[in-house]
N, C-alpha and C positions, 0 to 999 in steps of 0.2 A: 460285732465290730467290723467284720469283713463286709457285711451288708451296707454299712454306712459309707465305706470306702467306694463300693460299687455305685451307690446312689450319688455320691459326690462327683465321681468320674462321669456318670451319665449326665448330670446337670452341666458340668463343665463342657462336655462334648456337645451337648445340645446348644449351648451358648456359642461355642466355637463354630458350629455348622449353620445355625439359624441366624445368628447375630449379623453376619456380614450381608445377608440378604436384605436386611432392613436399611443398610447404609446406601446412600446414593452413589451411583457410579459416575466417575468424572466424564466419561464419554457421553452420558445422557444429558448433561447440562450444556446448553448452547453457549458457545464462546461469544462474548460481547466484543464486537468490533468497534474500535474507537476511530472515528473520523476526525481529522483535524485539518485545519486550513494551513496552507504553506505561509510561513511568515515572510515578510517583505525582504528580509536579508538572506533567506534560504534560497539556494538555487532550484530551478525547475529541473525535473528529470526527463530525459528524452525517452519517448516510447517507440521511436522508430517510425511513427506514422506521420509526423509533421514534415512539411515541405519547407526546407530552408531556401529562401530566394535571395538573389543578389540585391534586390530593391523591393520596396514595399508596394508592389503591384502584382495582381494576379497573373499578368502576362509576362512578368520578369522571369528570366531563366533560373533554373534550379542551381544551387551550389553543388559542385561536383562531388564533394566528400562531406555529407551531412554529419557523420559520426556514428558511434555505436549506440545500441539500445541501452538505456540506463546511464548514459553519459550526462553529467550535470550541465545545465544551460543557465548562464547568468544573464539576466535581463539588463541591457545597457541603456535602452531608450524605448519609448512607447510613442506611437503615432496613431491617432484616431482618424480613420477614413470616413466612417459613418458613426452614428450613435451606437449601432449594434455591432460594429466591426472595428477591431484595433489590430495594428501591426506591432510586433515586438522585435526589436533588434537584440538578438541573443548571441552570446559567445559560448562556444563549446571548447573542449580541450584541443580540437583540431582546426576549427574555423569559426567564422561568424556569419550570420545571415538573418533574414527577416522571416518571422513566423506570423501567420494570420490567425487571429482569435476571433470567434464569433460569439457574442453574448446571447 
């Protein structure tokens, strides 16, 4: 009888030690990144790289306080200068200005 108990414990212990090795680790699976397009009604988010200008021209002066990184920018108007270049009039919580986009 004691031999059966020892055998049962050895089997249980082997499953407990070897079983988890066969299971996949969560860190080994690559995360699937979902890309989604911004909907027309959602605001754009400022990256801090864009130049807000007072007019839709490359030579126009920059807005003095463009805002913080991560600030929402709502598009108010769009103006196409060329087929591959558009200017967006955006409003941030602090100010408004024109941003150039190149397609």
